[in-house]
LUMTOR-880555 format. One line per field, with one value per residue (C-alpha): residue in three letters; x, y, z. Coordinates in Angstrom, 1 decimal, always signed. Layout:
LUMTOR-880555
res [ALA,...]
px [X,...]
py [Y,...]
pz [Z,...]
END
This chain:
LUMTOR-880555
res [MET,THR,GLU,ILE,ARG,LEU,ALA,ALA,PRO,VAL,GLY,SER,PRO,ASP,VAL,ASP,GLY,LEU,ARG,VAL,PRO,GLU,ARG,THR,LEU,ILE,LEU,LEU,ARG,ASP,LEU,VAL,SER,SER,TYR,ALA,GLY,MET,HIS,TYR,ASP,ASP,GLU,ARG,LEU,THR,TYR,LEU,ARG,ASP,ARG,LEU,ALA,PRO,LEU,ALA,ILE,ASP,ARG,GLY,PHE,ASP,SER,LEU,LEU,ASP,TYR,TYR,TYR,LEU,LEU,LYS,TYR,ASP,ALA,GLU,ALA,ASP,VAL,GLU,TRP,VAL,ARG,ALA,ILE,ASP,ALA,LEU,SER,VAL,GLN,GLU,THR,TYR,PHE,TRP,ARG,GLU,PRO,ASP,GLN,LEU,LEU,SER,LEU,ALA,LYS,TRP,ILE,VAL,PRO,ARG,LEU,LEU,ASP,ALA,GLY,ARG,ARG,ARG,ILE,ARG,ILE,TRP,SER,VAL,PRO,CYS,ALA,SER,GLY,GLU,GLU,PRO,LEU,SER,VAL,ALA,MET,ALA,LEU,GLU,ASP,ALA,GLY,TRP,PHE,ASP,ARG,VAL,PRO,ILE,GLU,ILE,HIS,ALA,GLY,ASP,ALA,SER,ASP,ALA,ALA,LEU,ARG,LYS,ALA,ALA,ALA,GLY,ARG,TYR,GLY,PRO,ARG,ALA,PHE,ARG,GLN,LEU,PRO,GLU,SER,MET,ARG,GLU,LYS,TYR,PHE,ASN,ALA,ASP,GLY,SER,GLY,GLY,TRP,MET,ILE,LYS,PRO,ALA,ILE,LYS,ALA,ARG,VAL,THR,SER,TRP,SER,ARG,THR,ASN,VAL,VAL,ARG,PRO,ASP,HIS,LEU,GLU,ARG,PHE,GLY,LEU,THR,ASP,VAL,ILE,PHE,CYS,ARG,ASN,LEU,PHE,ILE,TYR,PHE,THR,PRO,ALA,THR,ILE,ARG,GLN,VAL,ALA,GLU,GLN,PHE,ALA,ALA,ILE,LEU,SER,MET,PRO,GLY,PHE,LEU,CYS,VAL,GLY,ALA,ALA,GLU,SER,LEU,LEU,ARG,VAL,THR,PRO,ARG,PHE,ASP,LEU,GLN,ASP,ILE,GLY,GLY,ALA,TYR,VAL,TYR,VAL,LYS,SER]
px [-155.6,-158.3,-158.1,-160.0,-160.4,-160.5,-162.6,-160.8,-160.4,-163.0,-161.7,-159.4,-161.4,-158.3,-157.5,-159.4,-158.7,-156.1,-155.8,-155.3,-154.1,-155.0,-152.9,-151.3,-152.8,-151.5,-148.0,-148.2,-149.5,-146.6,-144.1,-145.5,-145.5,-141.8,-140.7,-142.7,-144.4,-147.9,-150.2,-153.4,-155.7,-158.1,-160.8,-158.5,-157.0,-159.4,-157.9,-154.4,-155.5,-157.3,-154.2,-151.7,-153.7,-153.4,-149.6,-149.5,-151.7,-149.4,-146.5,-148.2,-148.9,-152.0,-151.5,-151.0,-148.6,-146.2,-146.2,-145.4,-142.3,-141.3,-141.3,-139.6,-137.0,-136.5,-133.5,-135.9,-137.7,-136.4,-137.8,-141.2,-141.4,-141.5,-144.6,-146.1,-145.6,-147.1,-150.2,-150.6,-149.8,-152.6,-151.6,-154.6,-153.5,-153.8,-152.0,-152.1,-153.2,-153.2,-151.9,-151.3,-148.1,-147.0,-147.6,-145.8,-142.8,-142.6,-143.4,-142.0,-139.8,-137.4,-136.7,-136.1,-133.6,-131.8,-131.7,-130.1,-127.3,-128.3,-126.7,-128.5,-131.9,-132.8,-136.4,-137.5,-141.0,-141.9,-144.2,-144.3,-147.1,-147.2,-145.5,-148.2,-146.6,-143.1,-144.4,-146.8,-143.7,-141.9,-144.9,-145.1,-141.4,-141.5,-144.5,-142.5,-139.4,-137.1,-135.4,-133.8,-132.5,-131.1,-130.1,-132.9,-132.9,-136.2,-135.9,-138.8,-139.2,-141.9,-141.9,-143.9,-142.2,-145.6,-146.1,-142.6,-143.3,-146.4,-144.4,-141.9,-144.6,-145.9,-149.4,-152.4,-156.2,-158.9,-159.0,-155.4,-156.5,-159.5,-157.6,-155.1,-156.2,-156.9,-154.4,-151.6,-152.8,-152.6,-149.1,-147.5,-149.2,-150.0,-153.3,-152.5,-155.6,-157.2,-158.6,-155.3,-152.5,-148.7,-146.4,-144.2,-140.6,-139.3,-141.2,-140.7,-136.9,-137.2,-137.4,-133.8,-134.2,-136.8,-136.0,-137.7,-137.6,-138.8,-138.9,-138.6,-135.1,-132.5,-130.1,-132.8,-133.1,-129.4,-128.8,-131.1,-129.3,-128.9,-132.3,-133.9,-137.6,-139.4,-142.9,-144.3,-148.0,-150.7,-148.2,-148.3,-152.0,-151.0,-148.3,-148.5,-147.5,-144.2,-143.4,-144.4,-142.0,-139.2,-139.6,-140.0,-136.8,-135.0,-136.4,-135.1,-131.6,-131.4,-133.0,-130.7,-131.2,-133.6,-135.4,-139.1,-141.4,-144.8,-147.3,-150.9,-153.7,-155.0,-151.6,-149.9,-146.5,-147.6,-146.7,-144.8,-141.3,-139.8,-137.6,-140.1,-142.1,-145.4,-145.5,-147.9,-145.8,-147.7,-151.0,-149.8,-149.0,-145.4,-143.2,-139.8,-136.8,-136.1]
py [-37.2,-34.6,-32.0,-29.1,-28.5,-25.0,-24.2,-23.1,-19.3,-17.7,-17.5,-20.5,-23.5,-25.6,-25.6,-28.4,-27.0,-27.0,-29.4,-28.0,-30.9,-30.8,-28.4,-26.9,-23.5,-23.7,-24.4,-21.5,-19.2,-20.0,-19.6,-16.3,-15.1,-16.0,-14.6,-11.3,-10.9,-10.9,-13.1,-14.7,-16.0,-18.9,-16.6,-15.2,-18.4,-18.3,-14.9,-16.5,-19.4,-17.2,-14.9,-17.7,-20.2,-18.4,-18.3,-22.0,-22.6,-20.3,-22.4,-25.5,-27.1,-29.1,-28.9,-25.9,-28.0,-27.9,-24.2,-24.3,-26.5,-24.0,-21.1,-23.0,-25.1,-24.2,-22.4,-20.0,-19.2,-15.6,-14.8,-16.4,-14.6,-11.3,-12.5,-13.9,-10.6,-8.7,-10.9,-10.6,-6.9,-4.5,-1.3,+0.9,+4.2,+7.9,+11.2,+13.2,+10.3,+11.1,+14.6,+15.4,+13.5,+15.1,+18.6,+17.6,+16.5,+19.9,+22.1,+20.4,+17.3,+18.8,+21.8,+19.4,+17.5,+20.6,+21.7,+18.3,+19.1,+17.4,+18.7,+16.3,+14.7,+11.2,+10.0,+6.5,+5.7,+2.0,+0.6,+3.3,+1.7,+3.2,+6.4,+8.3,+8.0,+9.4,+11.9,+13.3,+13.6,+15.5,+17.8,+18.7,+19.5,+21.4,+23.5,+24.4,+25.4,+22.9,+21.6,+25.1,+25.1,+21.7,+18.6,+16.1,+12.5,+10.7,+6.9,+4.8,+1.1,-1.5,-5.3,-5.2,-4.8,-4.0,-1.1,+0.3,+0.1,+2.2,+4.6,+4.9,+5.6,+8.4,+8.4,+8.5,+8.3,+10.2,+7.9,+8.9,+12.5,+12.0,+13.7,+16.0,+19.6,+20.7,+23.5,+20.9,+18.7,+21.7,+22.6,+19.2,+17.3,+17.7,+16.5,+13.8,+14.4,+11.1,+11.6,+10.9,+13.0,+12.8,+13.8,+16.7,+15.7,+18.3,+17.0,+13.3,+14.0,+14.9,+11.2,+10.1,+6.3,+3.6,+0.0,-3.3,-3.7,-6.6,-5.2,-8.6,-9.0,-7.3,-6.9,-4.9,-2.5,-2.1,-0.2,+2.6,+3.3,+5.8,+7.2,+10.2,+9.6,+6.4,+6.5,+2.9,+3.3,+0.6,-2.3,-3.6,-4.3,-7.3,-8.6,-10.8,-9.2,-11.1,-9.8,-6.3,-6.5,-7.8,-5.0,-2.3,-3.4,-3.3,+0.2,+1.3,+0.0,+2.0,+5.2,+8.0,+9.7,+11.4,+9.3,+9.4,+6.6,+7.4,+4.4,+4.3,+5.6,+2.0,+0.7,+0.8,-0.1,+0.3,-2.8,-4.1,-2.6,-0.2,+1.3,+4.1,+6.7,+7.9,+11.6,+14.3,+16.4,+19.3,+17.5,+14.2,+11.1,+10.0,+7.3,+8.7,+6.5,+6.5]
pz [+73.1,+73.2,+70.4,+69.0,+65.3,+64.0,+61.0,+57.9,+57.5,+55.3,+51.7,+52.2,+51.0,+50.4,+54.2,+56.1,+59.5,+62.2,+65.1,+68.6,+70.8,+74.5,+76.5,+73.4,+74.2,+77.7,+76.4,+73.9,+76.6,+78.9,+76.0,+74.9,+78.5,+79.0,+75.7,+75.5,+78.9,+77.5,+79.5,+78.5,+81.2,+80.5,+79.2,+76.6,+75.3,+72.3,+71.4,+71.5,+69.4,+66.8,+66.4,+66.0,+64.0,+60.7,+61.1,+61.7,+58.7,+56.6,+57.6,+56.3,+59.7,+60.4,+64.2,+66.4,+68.4,+65.5,+65.7,+69.3,+68.5,+65.9,+68.3,+71.1,+69.3,+65.6,+64.2,+62.6,+65.8,+66.0,+62.6,+63.4,+66.8,+64.8,+63.0,+66.2,+68.1,+65.2,+65.3,+69.1,+69.6,+70.3,+68.4,+69.3,+70.6,+69.6,+69.9,+73.1,+75.2,+79.0,+78.3,+82.0,+81.9,+78.7,+80.1,+83.4,+81.3,+79.6,+82.5,+85.5,+84.8,+82.3,+84.6,+87.5,+85.4,+84.4,+88.0,+88.8,+86.4,+83.2,+80.1,+77.8,+78.4,+77.3,+77.0,+76.1,+74.8,+74.9,+73.6,+70.9,+68.9,+65.5,+66.7,+68.5,+71.9,+71.1,+68.7,+71.4,+73.6,+70.8,+70.3,+74.0,+74.1,+70.8,+72.0,+75.2,+73.2,+74.9,+71.8,+71.3,+74.8,+75.6,+73.7,+73.9,+72.7,+72.3,+71.6,+70.6,+70.9,+70.3,+70.1,+66.9,+63.6,+62.0,+64.5,+63.7,+59.9,+60.4,+62.5,+59.7,+57.2,+59.4,+58.1,+60.4,+60.1,+61.9,+65.0,+65.9,+66.4,+68.7,+71.6,+69.9,+69.7,+66.2,+66.4,+67.1,+64.2,+61.9,+63.2,+63.1,+60.3,+56.6,+55.1,+52.5,+50.4,+51.0,+54.5,+56.3,+57.7,+57.4,+60.3,+59.3,+58.8,+61.2,+64.2,+63.2,+63.2,+66.9,+67.6,+67.6,+67.0,+66.5,+67.4,+68.0,+71.7,+74.0,+77.5,+79.2,+77.6,+79.7,+76.7,+74.9,+77.9,+78.6,+75.4,+76.8,+80.0,+81.4,+80.6,+82.4,+81.6,+80.5,+79.0,+79.3,+79.2,+79.0,+78.6,+82.2,+81.9,+79.7,+82.2,+85.3,+88.6,+88.5,+85.0,+86.0,+89.0,+86.7,+84.1,+86.7,+88.4,+85.1,+84.4,+87.7,+86.8,+83.6,+84.9,+86.1,+89.5,+89.6,+87.0,+86.0,+84.9,+83.4,+83.2,+82.2,+84.4,+84.9,+86.0,+89.4,+90.8,+94.4,+96.3,+93.2,+93.9,+96.4,+93.7,+92.9,+94.7,+93.3,+93.1,+91.9,+89.5,+88.1,+88.3,+86.9,+88.7,+87.9,+89.5,+90.6,+91.1,+94.9]
END
């Protein structure tokens, strides 16, 4: 059988290497796609290998195929999937990303929901990364004064435990503020004296809950229905069209009517599902449940 041998990680002289039998990366790719939705085309199989190989070595395996069997069949698979998702997750984001949608929420969407008879507004941010996404939502609504006028729940979810731990710590470095106006940083953060900034407890408390959430699992989504607004930005770029359709349909099922879905600027649901209409709402493109 054809196999590839990975060099030992730098600083680990006692490790000879890790065998990668033929088609193992294909099997792992399909398994990761079915479990978490993330898809790796042929050009990105090396990335998949490099991310998972250290976990296999840490488990004491000499073959990546053994790691595949662990994830697929072992009684400890659920525990290991937490580590695998942490290794594969891209947690690069920043505050006030794509602000048009945040301003649209505060200026236009919330009033539309109140006009439709809502007495409580529920917002869901997934993936929440290390907290920048839901905290930006909270800042937009705080600046607009909505928390004093109507009960608002903001729920945050991410498939990565590592991201959620960073969110719980609430400390952010300079790169997280490359888009946030300085006045908002001064208002909602405290300098920690070492070049970082801590989110102020009052605004952090505006996020109602944080939970590990895998959007391709219907049971993870059901606990968020009925939701009025979903922020799911820059996740679909990692999914196949079939998975995008599956998740979009599930989002439609848990959204209220009207319900609003904000995705990333590089993402599109056109020709994916008829469940949403793309609308310009206050200068921001938002998908509205039809």
